[in-house]
C-alpha positions in Angstrom: -29.3 -52.3 213.5 -29.5 -56.0 212.5 -31.7 -56.8 215.5 -33.9 -53.8 214.7 -34.4 -55.0 211.2 -35.0 -58.7 212.0 -37.3 -58.1 214.9 -39.2 -55.3 213.0 -40.0 -53.7 216.4 -39.7 -50.2 215.0 -41.1 -50.0 211.5 -40.7 -46.2 211.4 -36.9 -46.4 211.6 -35.5 -45.6 208.1 -32.0 -47.0 208.9 -30.3 -44.2 206.9 -26.9 -45.5 207.9 -27.3 -48.6 205.7 -30.2 -47.9 203.4 -28.7 -46.2 200.4 -31.3 -46.7 197.6 -35.0 -46.9 197.1 -34.6 -50.7 196.3 -32.9 -51.2 199.7 -35.7 -49.4 201.5 -38.4 -51.3 199.6 -36.9 -54.7 200.4 -36.5 -53.6 204.0 -40.2 -52.8 204.2 -41.1 -56.1 202.5 -39.1 -58.0 205.1 -41.1 -56.4 207.8 -44.5 -57.6 206.7 -46.1 -59.9 209.2 -49.6 -60.9 210.2 -51.9 -57.9 210.9 -50.9 -56.0 214.0 -51.5 -52.4 214.7 -47.8 -51.7 215.6 -46.2 -53.7 212.8 -45.8 -53.4 209.0 -48.4 -55.1 206.8 -48.7 -55.3 203.1 -51.6 -52.7 203.1 -49.5 -50.3 205.1 -46.5 -50.7 202.8 -48.8 -50.1 199.7 -50.1 -46.9 201.3 -46.6 -45.7 202.1 -45.4 -46.2 198.6 -48.5 -44.8 197.0 -48.7 -41.7 199.3 -45.0 -41.0 198.8 -45.6 -40.6 195.1 -48.7 -38.5 195.6 -47.1 -36.2 198.1 -43.9 -35.8 196.2 -44.9 -35.3 192.6 -41.6 -33.8 191.7 -39.8 -37.0 192.5 -42.3 -39.0 190.5 -42.0 -36.7 187.5 -38.2 -37.0 187.7 -38.1 -40.8 188.1 -41.5 -42.2 187.0 -40.0 -45.6 186.1 -38.6 -46.1 189.6 -41.8 -45.1 191.2 -43.8 -47.4 188.9 -41.4 -50.2 189.7 -42.1 -49.7 193.4 -45.8 -49.9 192.8 -45.4 -53.1 190.8 -43.2 -54.7 193.4 -45.8 -54.0 196.1 -48.6 -55.5 194.1 -50.2 -52.2 193.0 -50.3 -53.2 189.3 -53.3 -51.2 188.2 -52.0 -47.9 189.7 -48.6 -48.5 188.1 -50.1 -49.2 184.7 -52.3 -46.1 184.9 -49.3 -43.8 185.8 -47.1 -45.2 183.0 -50.0 -44.9 180.6 -50.2 -41.1 181.2 -46.7 -40.6 179.9 -46.4 -40.9 176.1 -43.0 -42.5 176.0 -44.0 -45.2 178.5 -47.5 -45.9 177.1 -46.3 -48.9 175.1 -44.8 -50.5 178.3 -48.0 -49.8 180.3 -50.1 -51.6 177.7 -47.9 -54.6 177.4 -47.3 -54.9 181.2 -51.1 -54.8 181.5 -51.5 -57.5 178.8 -49.0 -59.8 180.6 -50.6 -59.4 184.0 -54.1 -59.9 182.6 -53.1 -63.1 180.8 -51.6 -64.2 184.2 -55.0 -63.3 185.8 -53.3 -60.8 188.2 -55.1 -57.7 187.0 -58.3 -56.3 188.4 -60.4 -54.9 185.5 -63.3 -52.5 185.4 -66.7 -54.0 184.6 -67.9 -51.1 182.3 -66.2 -49.9 179.1 -67.1 -46.2 179.9 -65.4 -46.3 183.3 -62.4 -44.1 184.0 -59.0 -45.6 183.3 -58.5 -46.3 187.1 -61.3 -46.8 189.5 -61.5 -47.6 193.2 -64.2 -49.9 194.6 -65.1 -49.3 198.2 -65.9 -52.9 199.2 -63.4 -53.0 202.1 -61.6 -50.6 204.3 -58.9 -50.4 201.7 -60.3 -49.6 198.2 -59.8 -52.1 195.4 -58.2 -50.5 192.4 -59.4 -51.6 188.9 -58.0 -50.7 185.5 -60.2 -50.2 182.4 -58.4 -52.9 180.4 -60.6 -52.4 177.3 -60.0 -48.7 177.2 -56.2 -49.2 177.8 -56.0 -51.4 174.6 -58.4 -49.5 172.4 -56.9 -46.1 173.2 -53.4 -47.6 172.4 -54.6 -48.8 169.0 -55.7 -45.3 168.0 -52.1 -44.6 167.0 -52.2 -47.4 164.4 -53.0 -46.7 160.8 -56.2 -48.4 159.6 -54.9 -48.9 156.1 -51.6 -50.6 157.0 -51.9 -51.7 160.6 -55.4 -53.2 160.9 -54.0 -56.6 161.7 -52.2 -55.2 164.8 -55.4 -53.5 165.9 -57.5 -56.6 165.6 -54.9 -58.6 167.5 -55.1 -56.2 170.4 -58.9 -56.4 170.3 -58.7 -60.2 170.2 -57.2 -60.1 173.7 -60.6 -58.9 174.9 -62.5 -61.9 173.6 -63.0 -63.6 177.0 -64.0 -60.4 178.8 -67.7 -59.4 179.3 -68.9 -56.2 180.8 -71.4 -55.9 183.6 -74.3 -55.8 181.1 -73.0 -59.0 179.4 -71.6 -57.3 176.3 -68.5 -59.0 174.9 -65.6 -56.5 174.8 -64.1 -57.9 171.6 -67.4 -57.6 169.8 -68.0 -54.1 171.2 -64.5 -52.9 170.2 -65.0 -54.1 166.6 -68.4 -52.4 166.4 -67.2 -49.1 167.8 -64.2 -49.1 165.4 -66.7 -49.4 162.5 -69.0 -46.5 163.5 -66.3 -44.0 164.5 -64.6 -43.9 161.0 -65.6 -41.9 158.0 -67.6 -43.6 155.2 -64.6 -44.5 153.1 -62.7 -46.0 155.9 -65.8 -47.9 157.1 -66.2 -49.5 153.7 -62.6 -50.5 153.6 -62.9 -51.9 157.1 -66.0 -53.9 156.2 -64.3 -55.5 153.3 -61.1 -56.4 155.0 -62.6 -57.5 158.3 -65.9 -59.1 157.3 -65.5 -59.6 153.5 -68.4 -57.4 152.4 -69.3 -53.8 151.6 -72.3 -51.6 151.8 -73.4 -52.7 148.3 -73.6 -56.3 149.4 -70.5 -57.5 147.4 -68.8 -60.3 149.2 -65.1 -61.2 149.2 -63.5 -64.4 150.4 -60.4 -62.8 152.2 -61.3 -61.7 155.7 -58.8 -60.8 158.5 -61.1 -62.4 161.1 -60.6 -65.8 159.4 -57.0 -65.9 160.7 -58.2 -65.8 164.3 -59.3 -68.7 166.4 -62.9 -67.7 166.3 -66.1 -68.5 164.3 -66.1 -65.5 161.9 -69.8 -65.9 161.1 -70.8 -65.8 164.7 -68.6 -62.7 165.3 -70.0 -61.0 162.3 -73.6 -61.7 163.4 -72.8 -60.5 167.0 -71.2 -57.3 165.7 -74.3 -56.7 163.6 -76.5 -57.3 166.7 -74.5 -54.7 168.7 -74.8 -52.2 165.9 -78.6 -52.8 165.7 -79.0 -52.2 169.4 -77.2 -48.9 169.1 -79.1 -47.6 166.1 -76.7 -48.3 163.2 -79.3 -50.3 161.3 -77.6 -50.0 157.8 -74.3 -51.5 159.0 -76.1 -54.1 161.0 -78.1 -55.2 157.9 -74.9 -55.5 155.9 -73.3 -57.8 158.5 -76.4 -59.8 159.0 -76.6 -60.4 155.3 -72.9 -61.5 155.2 -73.4 -63.9 158.1 -76.6 -65.4 156.7 -74.9 -66.1 153.3 -72.0 -67.9 155.0 -74.3 -70.0 157.2 -76.3 -71.0 154.1 -73.1 -72.1 152.3 -72.0 -74.1 155.4 -75.3 -75.9 155.5 -75.1 -76.8 151.8 -71.6 -78.1 152.1 
């Protein structure tokens, strides 16, 4: 048995006599990964084995989703693991924060369009490259937050998107703020305008703005959100934000 494991000459042998848990099996398979050879185990083969096992045996996945997600994570299938955990309400929080950590470590493959499905496969090689819609992952998660009492948390999640641009060049942080404004009812929009940007539809300005607490130029962000709204036909809101940004730029020049 030891010789069989060390030499990896028979990767199809499950070694039932000594393999007693899924962790043992996974580490056995990892130890068998070598340079590509049709008769030996490779990382791609291992990933397919783990992924297909979950797809073919959905009852096992439904019974032990955490264990299956852990196997996906341990074999480098981060995007698939996050997508699966995100589909289960009680694990959604973990999916989001695993995604945040992996993205900050630059280990996550992300979709280039905000309207993409949560998980996409790009056929650029023989083995499809999986990508997660990171923006949708975060914005969907914030929908559970209350706008009146948890706006700061929402903005902080959006802030994680500040360095990400879509295929068309649109900044994901700017887009998320703009979409949040237009999807609310009129009263909530007025409240959001005042708390985020320090203005309202009547053109009355306030000094306190949530965006001022972030490491950004609030005036530039305000103007860019206005530009996004203008391009998408929300001219009234765009004018309000342009006005707010213009006043602040004028004040800065005078100082």
